[in-house]
PDB file with SEQRES, HELIX, SHEET and CRYST1 records, atoms N, CA, C and O in Angstrom:
SEQRES   1 A   56  UNK UNK UNK UNK UNK UNK UNK UNK UNK UNK UNK UNK UNK          
SEQRES   2 A   56  UNK UNK UNK UNK UNK UNK UNK UNK UNK UNK UNK UNK UNK          
SEQRES   3 A   56  UNK UNK UNK UNK UNK UNK UNK UNK UNK UNK UNK UNK UNK          
SEQRES   4 A   56  UNK UNK UNK UNK UNK UNK UNK UNK UNK UNK UNK UNK UNK          
SEQRES   5 A   56  UNK UNK UNK UNK                                              
HELIX    1 AA1 UNK A    2  UNK A   20  1                                  19    
HELIX    2 AA2 UNK A   26  UNK A   51  1                                  26    
CRYST1    1.000    1.000    1.000  90.00  90.00  90.00 P 1           1          
ATOM      1  N   UNK A   1     -20.840 -13.404  10.978  1.00  0.00           N  
ATOM      2  CA  UNK A   1     -21.734 -13.984   9.998  1.00  0.00           C  
ATOM      3  C   UNK A   1     -21.289 -13.634   8.564  1.00  0.00           C  
ATOM      4  O   UNK A   1     -21.478 -14.434   7.648  1.00  0.00           O  
ATOM      5  N   UNK A   2     -20.726 -12.495   8.378  1.00  0.00           N  
ATOM      6  CA  UNK A   2     -20.266 -12.102   7.058  1.00  0.00           C  
ATOM      7  C   UNK A   2     -19.188 -13.023   6.530  1.00  0.00           C  
ATOM      8  O   UNK A   2     -19.028 -13.210   5.324  1.00  0.00           O  
ATOM      9  N   UNK A   3     -18.458 -13.587   7.465  1.00  0.00           N  
ATOM     10  CA  UNK A   3     -17.379 -14.515   7.088  1.00  0.00           C  
ATOM     11  C   UNK A   3     -17.951 -15.692   6.338  1.00  0.00           C  
ATOM     12  O   UNK A   3     -17.452 -16.046   5.270  1.00  0.00           O  
ATOM     13  N   UNK A   4     -19.001 -16.312   6.879  1.00  0.00           N  
ATOM     14  CA  UNK A   4     -19.566 -17.501   6.273  1.00  0.00           C  
ATOM     15  C   UNK A   4     -20.240 -17.140   4.925  1.00  0.00           C  
ATOM     16  O   UNK A   4     -20.178 -17.925   3.979  1.00  0.00           O  
ATOM     17  N   UNK A   5     -20.852 -16.011   4.841  1.00  0.00           N  
ATOM     18  CA  UNK A   5     -21.506 -15.561   3.640  1.00  0.00           C  
ATOM     19  C   UNK A   5     -20.470 -15.390   2.525  1.00  0.00           C  
ATOM     20  O   UNK A   5     -20.686 -15.824   1.394  1.00  0.00           O  
ATOM     21  N   UNK A   6     -19.369 -14.769   2.850  1.00  0.00           N  
ATOM     22  CA  UNK A   6     -18.273 -14.580   1.815  1.00  0.00           C  
ATOM     23  C   UNK A   6     -17.694 -15.902   1.374  1.00  0.00           C  
ATOM     24  O   UNK A   6     -17.418 -16.113   0.192  1.00  0.00           O  
ATOM     25  N   UNK A   7     -17.509 -16.798   2.340  1.00  0.00           N  
ATOM     26  CA  UNK A   7     -16.938 -18.124   1.998  1.00  0.00           C  
ATOM     27  C   UNK A   7     -17.885 -18.903   1.144  1.00  0.00           C  
ATOM     28  O   UNK A   7     -17.452 -19.578   0.210  1.00  0.00           O  
ATOM     29  N   UNK A   8     -19.219 -18.836   1.437  1.00  0.00           N  
ATOM     30  CA  UNK A   8     -20.227 -19.563   0.656  1.00  0.00           C  
ATOM     31  C   UNK A   8     -20.294 -19.031  -0.768  1.00  0.00           C  
ATOM     32  O   UNK A   8     -20.375 -19.811  -1.717  1.00  0.00           O  
ATOM     33  N   UNK A   9     -20.262 -17.718  -0.926  1.00  0.00           N  
ATOM     34  CA  UNK A   9     -20.269 -17.101  -2.256  1.00  0.00           C  
ATOM     35  C   UNK A   9     -19.004 -17.499  -3.013  1.00  0.00           C  
ATOM     36  O   UNK A   9     -19.046 -17.776  -4.212  1.00  0.00           O  
ATOM     37  N   UNK A  10     -17.892 -17.523  -2.307  1.00  0.00           N  
ATOM     38  CA  UNK A  10     -16.628 -17.888  -2.926  1.00  0.00           C  
ATOM     39  C   UNK A  10     -16.592 -19.302  -3.431  1.00  0.00           C  
ATOM     40  O   UNK A  10     -16.102 -19.586  -4.524  1.00  0.00           O  
ATOM     41  N   UNK A  11     -17.120 -20.182  -2.615  1.00  0.00           N  
ATOM     42  CA  UNK A  11     -17.186 -21.618  -3.043  1.00  0.00           C  
ATOM     43  C   UNK A  11     -18.076 -21.783  -4.247  1.00  0.00           C  
ATOM     44  O   UNK A  11     -17.761 -22.532  -5.172  1.00  0.00           O  
ATOM     45  N   UNK A  12     -19.198 -21.073  -4.231  1.00  0.00           N  
ATOM     46  CA  UNK A  12     -20.150 -21.123  -5.391  1.00  0.00           C  
ATOM     47  C   UNK A  12     -19.470 -20.615  -6.657  1.00  0.00           C  
ATOM     48  O   UNK A  12     -19.607 -21.235  -7.711  1.00  0.00           O  
ATOM     49  N   UNK A  13     -18.746 -19.515  -6.582  1.00  0.00           N  
ATOM     50  CA  UNK A  13     -18.091 -18.991  -7.750  1.00  0.00           C  
ATOM     51  C   UNK A  13     -16.970 -19.902  -8.249  1.00  0.00           C  
ATOM     52  O   UNK A  13     -16.763 -20.042  -9.454  1.00  0.00           O  
ATOM     53  N   UNK A  14     -16.239 -20.531  -7.294  1.00  0.00           N  
ATOM     54  CA  UNK A  14     -15.193 -21.431  -7.713  1.00  0.00           C  
ATOM     55  C   UNK A  14     -15.747 -22.662  -8.431  1.00  0.00           C  
ATOM     56  O   UNK A  14     -15.183 -23.121  -9.424  1.00  0.00           O  
ATOM     57  N   UNK A  15     -16.854 -23.185  -7.914  1.00  0.00           N  
ATOM     58  CA  UNK A  15     -17.493 -24.350  -8.565  1.00  0.00           C  
ATOM     59  C   UNK A  15     -17.987 -23.988  -9.974  1.00  0.00           C  
ATOM     60  O   UNK A  15     -17.739 -24.695 -10.951  1.00  0.00           O  
ATOM     61  N   UNK A  16     -18.689 -22.867 -10.031  1.00  0.00           N  
ATOM     62  CA  UNK A  16     -19.214 -22.450 -11.354  1.00  0.00           C  
ATOM     63  C   UNK A  16     -18.067 -22.160 -12.361  1.00  0.00           C  
ATOM     64  O   UNK A  16     -18.152 -22.483 -13.546  1.00  0.00           O  
ATOM     65  N   UNK A  17     -17.019 -21.551 -11.841  1.00  0.00           N  
ATOM     66  CA  UNK A  17     -15.871 -21.250 -12.677  1.00  0.00           C  
ATOM     67  C   UNK A  17     -15.207 -22.499 -13.170  1.00  0.00           C  
ATOM     68  O   UNK A  17     -14.812 -22.565 -14.334  1.00  0.00           O  
ATOM     69  N   UNK A  18     -15.069 -23.500 -12.320  1.00  0.00           N  
ATOM     70  CA  UNK A  18     -14.463 -24.750 -12.725  1.00  0.00           C  
ATOM     71  C   UNK A  18     -15.298 -25.459 -13.791  1.00  0.00           C  
ATOM     72  O   UNK A  18     -14.761 -26.044 -14.732  1.00  0.00           O  
ATOM     73  N   UNK A  19     -16.596 -25.397 -13.628  1.00  0.00           N  
ATOM     74  CA  UNK A  19     -17.525 -26.038 -14.589  1.00  0.00           C  
ATOM     75  C   UNK A  19     -17.411 -25.341 -15.962  1.00  0.00           C  
ATOM     76  O   UNK A  19     -17.410 -26.002 -17.000  1.00  0.00           O  
ATOM     77  N   UNK A  20     -17.314 -23.980 -15.952  1.00  0.00           N  
ATOM     78  CA  UNK A  20     -17.208 -23.292 -17.212  1.00  0.00           C  
ATOM     79  C   UNK A  20     -15.886 -23.572 -17.917  1.00  0.00           C  
ATOM     80  O   UNK A  20     -15.812 -23.526 -19.145  1.00  0.00           O  
ATOM     81  N   UNK A  21     -14.878 -23.852 -17.166  1.00  0.00           N  
ATOM     82  CA  UNK A  21     -13.563 -24.130 -17.752  1.00  0.00           C  
ATOM     83  C   UNK A  21     -13.551 -25.462 -18.496  1.00  0.00           C  
ATOM     84  O   UNK A  21     -12.611 -25.740 -19.240  1.00  0.00           O  
ATOM     85  N   UNK A  22     -14.539 -26.258 -18.317  1.00  0.00           N  
ATOM     86  CA  UNK A  22     -14.634 -27.556 -19.041  1.00  0.00           C  
ATOM     87  C   UNK A  22     -15.235 -27.383 -20.404  1.00  0.00           C  
ATOM     88  O   UNK A  22     -15.321 -28.361 -21.147  1.00  0.00           O  
ATOM     89  N   UNK A  23     -15.658 -26.195 -20.778  1.00  0.00           N  
ATOM     90  CA  UNK A  23     -16.353 -25.915 -22.040  1.00  0.00           C  
ATOM     91  C   UNK A  23     -15.378 -26.023 -23.204  1.00  0.00           C  
ATOM     92  O   UNK A  23     -14.163 -25.943 -23.026  1.00  0.00           O  
ATOM     93  N   UNK A  24     -15.927 -26.205 -24.387  1.00  0.00           N  
ATOM     94  CA  UNK A  24     -15.138 -26.182 -25.634  1.00  0.00           C  
ATOM     95  C   UNK A  24     -14.931 -24.790 -26.110  1.00  0.00           C  
ATOM     96  O   UNK A  24     -14.043 -24.560 -26.930  1.00  0.00           O  
ATOM     97  N   UNK A  25     -15.708 -23.834 -25.641  1.00  0.00           N  
ATOM     98  CA  UNK A  25     -15.684 -22.444 -26.099  1.00  0.00           C  
ATOM     99  C   UNK A  25     -14.623 -21.687 -25.322  1.00  0.00           C  
ATOM    100  O   UNK A  25     -14.703 -21.621 -24.096  1.00  0.00           O  
ATOM    101  N   UNK A  26     -13.614 -21.103 -26.004  1.00  0.00           N  
ATOM    102  CA  UNK A  26     -12.549 -20.382 -25.349  1.00  0.00           C  
ATOM    103  C   UNK A  26     -13.047 -19.193 -24.510  1.00  0.00           C  
ATOM    104  O   UNK A  26     -12.498 -18.883 -23.452  1.00  0.00           O  
ATOM    105  N   UNK A  27     -14.058 -18.568 -24.996  1.00  0.00           N  
ATOM    106  CA  UNK A  27     -14.621 -17.392 -24.232  1.00  0.00           C  
ATOM    107  C   UNK A  27     -15.212 -17.830 -22.930  1.00  0.00           C  
ATOM    108  O   UNK A  27     -15.026 -17.156 -21.917  1.00  0.00           O  
ATOM    109  N   UNK A  28     -15.939 -18.967 -22.913  1.00  0.00           N  
ATOM    110  CA  UNK A  28     -16.519 -19.507 -21.719  1.00  0.00           C  
ATOM    111  C   UNK A  28     -15.439 -19.991 -20.761  1.00  0.00           C  
ATOM    112  O   UNK A  28     -15.554 -19.812 -19.549  1.00  0.00           O  
ATOM    113  N   UNK A  29     -14.391 -20.604 -21.304  1.00  0.00           N  
ATOM    114  CA  UNK A  29     -13.272 -21.040 -20.423  1.00  0.00           C  
ATOM    115  C   UNK A  29     -12.618 -19.859 -19.786  1.00  0.00           C  
ATOM    116  O   UNK A  29     -12.267 -19.940 -18.609  1.00  0.00           O  
ATOM    117  N   UNK A  30     -12.427 -18.754 -20.483  1.00  0.00           N  
ATOM    118  CA  UNK A  30     -11.813 -17.556 -19.926  1.00  0.00           C  
ATOM    119  C   UNK A  30     -12.726 -16.958 -18.835  1.00  0.00           C  
ATOM    120  O   UNK A  30     -12.257 -16.529 -17.781  1.00  0.00           O  
ATOM    121  N   UNK A  31     -14.024 -16.943 -19.115  1.00  0.00           N  
ATOM    122  CA  UNK A  31     -15.007 -16.415 -18.134  1.00  0.00           C  
ATOM    123  C   UNK A  31     -14.912 -17.331 -16.853  1.00  0.00           C  
ATOM    124  O   UNK A  31     -14.924 -16.823 -15.732  1.00  0.00           O  
ATOM    125  N   UNK A  32     -14.820 -18.639 -17.037  1.00  0.00           N  
ATOM    126  CA  UNK A  32     -14.742 -19.533 -15.892  1.00  0.00           C  
ATOM    127  C   UNK A  32     -13.482 -19.308 -15.096  1.00  0.00           C  
ATOM    128  O   UNK A  32     -13.518 -19.351 -13.866  1.00  0.00           O  
ATOM    129  N   UNK A  33     -12.365 -19.067 -15.761  1.00  0.00           N  
ATOM    130  CA  UNK A  33     -11.116 -18.772 -15.013  1.00  0.00           C  
ATOM    131  C   UNK A  33     -11.250 -17.506 -14.162  1.00  0.00           C  
ATOM    132  O   UNK A  33     -10.806 -17.458 -13.015  1.00  0.00           O  
ATOM    133  N   UNK A  34     -11.875 -16.481 -14.757  1.00  0.00           N  
ATOM    134  CA  UNK A  34     -12.092 -15.257 -14.010  1.00  0.00           C  
ATOM    135  C   UNK A  34     -13.018 -15.409 -12.842  1.00  0.00           C  
ATOM    136  O   UNK A  34     -12.804 -14.816 -11.785  1.00  0.00           O  
ATOM    137  N   UNK A  35     -14.114 -16.252 -13.038  1.00  0.00           N  
ATOM    138  CA  UNK A  35     -15.063 -16.495 -11.975  1.00  0.00           C  
ATOM    139  C   UNK A  35     -14.432 -17.312 -10.882  1.00  0.00           C  
ATOM    140  O   UNK A  35     -14.740 -17.093  -9.711  1.00  0.00           O  
ATOM    141  N   UNK A  36     -13.560 -18.247 -11.209  1.00  0.00           N  
ATOM    142  CA  UNK A  36     -12.898 -19.041 -10.189  1.00  0.00           C  
ATOM    143  C   UNK A  36     -11.970 -18.137  -9.340  1.00  0.00           C  
ATOM    144  O   UNK A  36     -11.915 -18.274  -8.118  1.00  0.00           O  
ATOM    145  N   UNK A  37     -11.241 -17.210 -10.007  1.00  0.00           N  
ATOM    146  CA  UNK A  37     -10.361 -16.252  -9.309  1.00  0.00           C  
ATOM    147  C   UNK A  37     -11.188 -15.413  -8.375  1.00  0.00           C  
ATOM    148  O   UNK A  37     -10.795 -15.181  -7.232  1.00  0.00           O  
ATOM    149  N   UNK A  38     -12.344 -14.946  -8.850  1.00  0.00           N  
ATOM    150  CA  UNK A  38     -13.252 -14.134  -8.003  1.00  0.00           C  
ATOM    151  C   UNK A  38     -13.637 -14.944  -6.768  1.00  0.00           C  
ATOM    152  O   UNK A  38     -13.634 -14.408  -5.660  1.00  0.00           O  
ATOM    153  N   UNK A  39     -13.966 -16.214  -6.936  1.00  0.00           N  
ATOM    154  CA  UNK A  39     -14.362 -17.046  -5.816  1.00  0.00           C  
ATOM    155  C   UNK A  39     -13.227 -17.195  -4.823  1.00  0.00           C  
ATOM    156  O   UNK A  39     -13.431 -17.136  -3.610  1.00  0.00           O  
ATOM    157  N   UNK A  40     -12.028 -17.389  -5.352  1.00  0.00           N  
ATOM    158  CA  UNK A  40     -10.880 -17.502  -4.459  1.00  0.00           C  
ATOM    159  C   UNK A  40     -10.674 -16.241  -3.608  1.00  0.00           C  
ATOM    160  O   UNK A  40     -10.339 -16.312  -2.426  1.00  0.00           O  
ATOM    161  N   UNK A  41     -10.888 -15.073  -4.260  1.00  0.00           N  
ATOM    162  CA  UNK A  41     -10.761 -13.813  -3.542  1.00  0.00           C  
ATOM    163  C   UNK A  41     -11.861 -13.670  -2.475  1.00  0.00           C  
ATOM    164  O   UNK A  41     -11.611 -13.159  -1.383  1.00  0.00           O  
ATOM    165  N   UNK A  42     -13.052 -14.118  -2.797  1.00  0.00           N  
ATOM    166  CA  UNK A  42     -14.127 -14.048  -1.779  1.00  0.00           C  
ATOM    167  C   UNK A  42     -13.860 -14.953  -0.610  1.00  0.00           C  
ATOM    168  O   UNK A  42     -14.149 -14.597   0.533  1.00  0.00           O  
ATOM    169  N   UNK A  43     -13.303 -16.141  -0.878  1.00  0.00           N  
ATOM    170  CA  UNK A  43     -12.883 -17.023   0.198  1.00  0.00           C  
ATOM    171  C   UNK A  43     -11.835 -16.403   1.123  1.00  0.00           C  
ATOM    172  O   UNK A  43     -11.914 -16.503   2.348  1.00  0.00           O  
ATOM    173  N   UNK A  44     -10.852 -15.760   0.489  1.00  0.00           N  
ATOM    174  CA  UNK A  44      -9.852 -15.083   1.251  1.00  0.00           C  
ATOM    175  C   UNK A  44     -10.424 -13.915   2.088  1.00  0.00           C  
ATOM    176  O   UNK A  44     -10.012 -13.692   3.227  1.00  0.00           O  
ATOM    177  N   UNK A  45     -11.344 -13.209   1.516  1.00  0.00           N  
ATOM    178  CA  UNK A  45     -12.006 -12.125   2.277  1.00  0.00           C  
ATOM    179  C   UNK A  45     -12.728 -12.734   3.489  1.00  0.00           C  
ATOM    180  O   UNK A  45     -12.656 -12.178   4.585  1.00  0.00           O  
ATOM    181  N   UNK A  46     -13.390 -13.815   3.315  1.00  0.00           N  
ATOM    182  CA  UNK A  46     -14.050 -14.467   4.415  1.00  0.00           C  
ATOM    183  C   UNK A  46     -13.098 -14.945   5.523  1.00  0.00           C  
ATOM    184  O   UNK A  46     -13.410 -14.840   6.709  1.00  0.00           O  
ATOM    185  N   UNK A  47     -11.970 -15.453   5.129  1.00  0.00           N  
ATOM    186  CA  UNK A  47     -10.956 -15.879   6.061  1.00  0.00           C  
ATOM    187  C   UNK A  47     -10.405 -14.717   6.849  1.00  0.00           C  
ATOM    188  O   UNK A  47     -10.215 -14.806   8.063  1.00  0.00           O  
ATOM    189  N   UNK A  48     -10.146 -13.617   6.148  1.00  0.00           N  
ATOM    190  CA  UNK A  48      -9.661 -12.420   6.832  1.00  0.00           C  
ATOM    191  C   UNK A  48     -10.663 -11.865   7.768  1.00  0.00           C  
ATOM    192  O   UNK A  48     -10.293 -11.450   8.866  1.00  0.00           O  
ATOM    193  N   UNK A  49     -11.938 -11.828   7.405  1.00  0.00           N  
ATOM    194  CA  UNK A  49     -12.967 -11.391   8.306  1.00  0.00           C  
ATOM    195  C   UNK A  49     -12.990 -12.270   9.529  1.00  0.00           C  
ATOM    196  O   UNK A  49     -13.119 -11.763  10.643  1.00  0.00           O  
ATOM    197  N   UNK A  50     -12.870 -13.569   9.359  1.00  0.00           N  
ATOM    198  CA  UNK A  50     -12.850 -14.488  10.482  1.00  0.00           C  
ATOM    199  C   UNK A  50     -11.694 -14.231  11.394  1.00  0.00           C  
ATOM    200  O   UNK A  50     -11.834 -14.297  12.616  1.00  0.00           O  
ATOM    201  N   UNK A  51     -10.562 -13.939  10.830  1.00  0.00           N  
ATOM    202  CA  UNK A  51      -9.368 -13.700  11.667  1.00  0.00           C  
ATOM    203  C   UNK A  51      -9.453 -12.407  12.446  1.00  0.00           C  
ATOM    204  O   UNK A  51      -8.846 -12.286  13.510  1.00  0.00           O  
ATOM    205  N   UNK A  52     -10.184 -11.452  11.947  1.00  0.00           N  
ATOM    206  CA  UNK A  52     -10.347 -10.166  12.620  1.00  0.00           C  
ATOM    207  C   UNK A  52     -11.707 -10.018  13.320  1.00  0.00           C  
ATOM    208  O   UNK A  52     -12.068  -8.931  13.772  1.00  0.00           O  
ATOM    209  N   UNK A  53     -12.412 -11.067  13.397  1.00  0.00           N  
ATOM    210  CA  UNK A  53     -13.683 -11.058  14.122  1.00  0.00           C  
ATOM    211  C   UNK A  53     -14.777 -10.263  13.404  1.00  0.00           C  
ATOM    212  O   UNK A  53     -15.583  -9.589  14.045  1.00  0.00           O  
ATOM    213  N   UNK A  54     -14.798 -10.344  12.087  1.00  0.00           N  
ATOM    214  CA  UNK A  54     -15.835  -9.685  11.246  1.00  0.00           C  
ATOM    215  C   UNK A  54     -15.874  -8.178  11.421  1.00  0.00           C  
ATOM    216  O   UNK A  54     -16.938  -7.583  11.246  1.00  0.00           O  
ATOM    217  N   UNK A  55     -14.782  -7.541  11.753  1.00  0.00           N  
ATOM    218  CA  UNK A  55     -14.701  -6.102  11.933  1.00  0.00           C  
ATOM    219  C   UNK A  55     -14.323  -5.367  10.671  1.00  0.00           C  
ATOM    220  O   UNK A  55     -14.158  -4.147  10.672  1.00  0.00           O  
ATOM    221  N   UNK A  56     -14.187  -6.121   9.590  1.00  0.00           N  
ATOM    222  CA  UNK A  56     -13.842  -5.470   8.296  1.00  0.00           C  
ATOM    223  C   UNK A  56     -15.117  -5.236   7.493  1.00  0.00           C  
ATOM    224  O   UNK A  56     -15.059  -4.706   6.383  1.00  0.00           O  
TER     225      UNK A  56                                                      
END                                                                             
């Protein structure tokens, strides 16, 4: 179950990060890039958990 939770959080962060990157404000764009990267890491964590049967 942790696998799906991590993937869902990751997708949410990627979407929010992408939206922030559309801003005219350079600080908001940078924050969006960082949030997107965080989401990608969460997705990867979920995939690893799935591959190892949620034992991580």
